[in-house]
C-alpha positions as CSV (number, residue, x, y, z in Angstrom):
1,X,171.8,120.9,95.0
2,X,173.0,118.6,92.1
3,X,170.7,117.8,89.4
4,X,171.2,113.7,90.9
5,X,168.7,115.5,94.3
6,X,166.0,117.4,92.0
7,X,165.9,113.8,90.5
8,X,165.3,112.3,94.0
9,X,162.2,114.6,95.3
10,X,160.3,114.6,92.0
11,X,160.8,110.6,92.2
12,X,159.8,111.5,96.0
13,X,156.6,113.4,95.0
14,X,155.5,111.2,92.6
15,X,155.6,108.8,95.7
16,X,153.6,111.0,97.8
17,X,150.6,112.3,94.8
18,X,150.8,107.9,93.7
19,X,150.3,107.5,97.9
20,X,147.3,110.0,98.1
21,X,146.1,108.9,94.5
22,X,145.8,105.4,96.1
23,X,144.7,105.7,99.5
24,X,141.7,108.4,97.9
25,X,140.9,105.3,95.4
26,X,140.3,102.6,98.8
27,X,138.6,105.4,100.3
28,X,135.9,105.9,97.2
29,X,135.7,101.6,96.8
30,X,134.9,101.3,101.0
31,X,132.4,104.1,100.6
32,X,131.0,102.8,97.8
33,X,130.5,99.2,99.6
34,X,129.0,100.7,102.6
35,X,126.6,102.6,100.9
36,X,125.5,99.6,98.5
37,X,125.1,97.6,101.9
38,X,122.6,100.6,103.1
39,X,120.9,100.5,100.2
40,X,120.4,96.7,100.5
41,X,119.4,96.5,103.9
42,X,116.9,99.6,102.5
43,X,115.6,97.1,99.5
44,X,115.0,94.7,101.8
45,X,113.3,96.9,104.5
46,X,110.7,98.0,101.8
47,X,110.5,94.7,100.3
48,X,109.1,93.5,103.6
49,X,106.8,96.4,104.2
50,X,105.3,95.4,100.6
51,X,104.7,92.2,102.0
52,X,102.9,92.9,105.4
53,X,100.5,96.0,103.5
54,X,99.9,92.6,101.3
55,X,99.1,90.5,104.1
56,X,96.7,93.1,105.7
57,X,95.3,94.2,102.8
58,X,94.2,90.5,102.1
59,X,93.5,89.9,105.8
60,X,90.8,93.0,105.2
61,X,89.6,91.8,102.1
62,X,88.4,88.2,104.2
63,X,87.1,90.0,106.6
64,X,85.0,92.3,104.5
65,X,83.7,89.7,102.3
66,X,83.1,87.8,106.2
67,X,80.7,90.8,106.8
68,X,79.0,90.9,103.1
69,X,78.4,86.8,103.7
70,X,77.3,88.1,107.6
71,X,75.4,90.6,106.5
72,X,73.5,88.7,103.9
73,X,72.9,85.6,105.7
74,X,70.8,88.1,108.0
75,X,66.5,88.8,108.1
76,X,66.1,92.2,106.7
77,X,65.3,94.6,109.3
78,X,61.7,96.8,109.9
79,X,63.4,99.9,108.4
80,X,63.0,102.4,111.3
81,X,60.1,106.0,110.0
82,X,60.7,108.8,112.3
83,X,56.7,109.5,113.9
84,X,55.3,113.2,111.9
85,X,55.6,116.0,113.8
86,X,52.4,116.5,116.4
87,X,53.3,120.6,117.8
88,X,52.6,119.1,120.8
89,X,57.1,118.4,121.3
90,X,58.8,120.2,123.9
91,X,62.5,120.3,123.6
92,X,64.5,119.6,126.6
93,X,67.9,120.5,126.6
94,X,70.4,119.3,129.1
95,X,71.7,120.9,132.1
96,X,75.1,121.4,132.1
97,X,77.0,121.1,136.0
98,X,78.2,124.3,137.7
99,X,81.6,123.1,139.0
100,X,82.7,125.2,142.1
101,X,84.8,127.6,140.5
102,X,83.0,128.0,137.2
103,X,79.5,130.2,136.2
104,X,77.2,128.3,134.5
105,X,79.1,129.2,131.4
106,X,81.6,126.9,132.3
107,X,84.3,129.9,132.4
108,X,86.0,131.1,136.0
109,X,84.2,134.0,137.0
110,X,85.2,137.2,136.6
111,X,84.2,140.6,137.6
112,X,84.6,143.6,135.6
113,X,85.1,147.1,137.6
114,X,84.7,150.5,136.9
115,X,88.4,151.1,135.1
116,X,88.5,147.4,133.7
117,X,90.5,144.2,135.2
118,X,92.1,144.2,137.8
119,X,95.9,145.1,137.1
120,X,98.3,142.1,137.5
121,X,100.3,141.2,140.9
122,X,103.4,139.4,141.0
123,X,103.6,137.1,143.4
124,X,106.9,136.7,145.6
């Protein structure tokens, strides 16, 4: 192998390394550009979300003001006073309807045999 051949191989190697570095730089720039676009889209979405939240808060404040004005314009009502207990009251509890296939407690009827529950049987 001559001196000229080694120099030619070195030049080819330097060209390949230079091309690889150039492609690496182009890839980095493309990636940075793409990510910058995504960041801008996210910033726009954030601005829109903040604006929507501000609009909702303004609308809520208006509605609260309207409700407060409406309540202020109403005549005051009579306060409700509970009658003192007389001791003759009876408490009536609502009856829970018994459904078909359930007990009064609302659960399915269960029988416990002398050996506990019946063994589980697989249905074929």
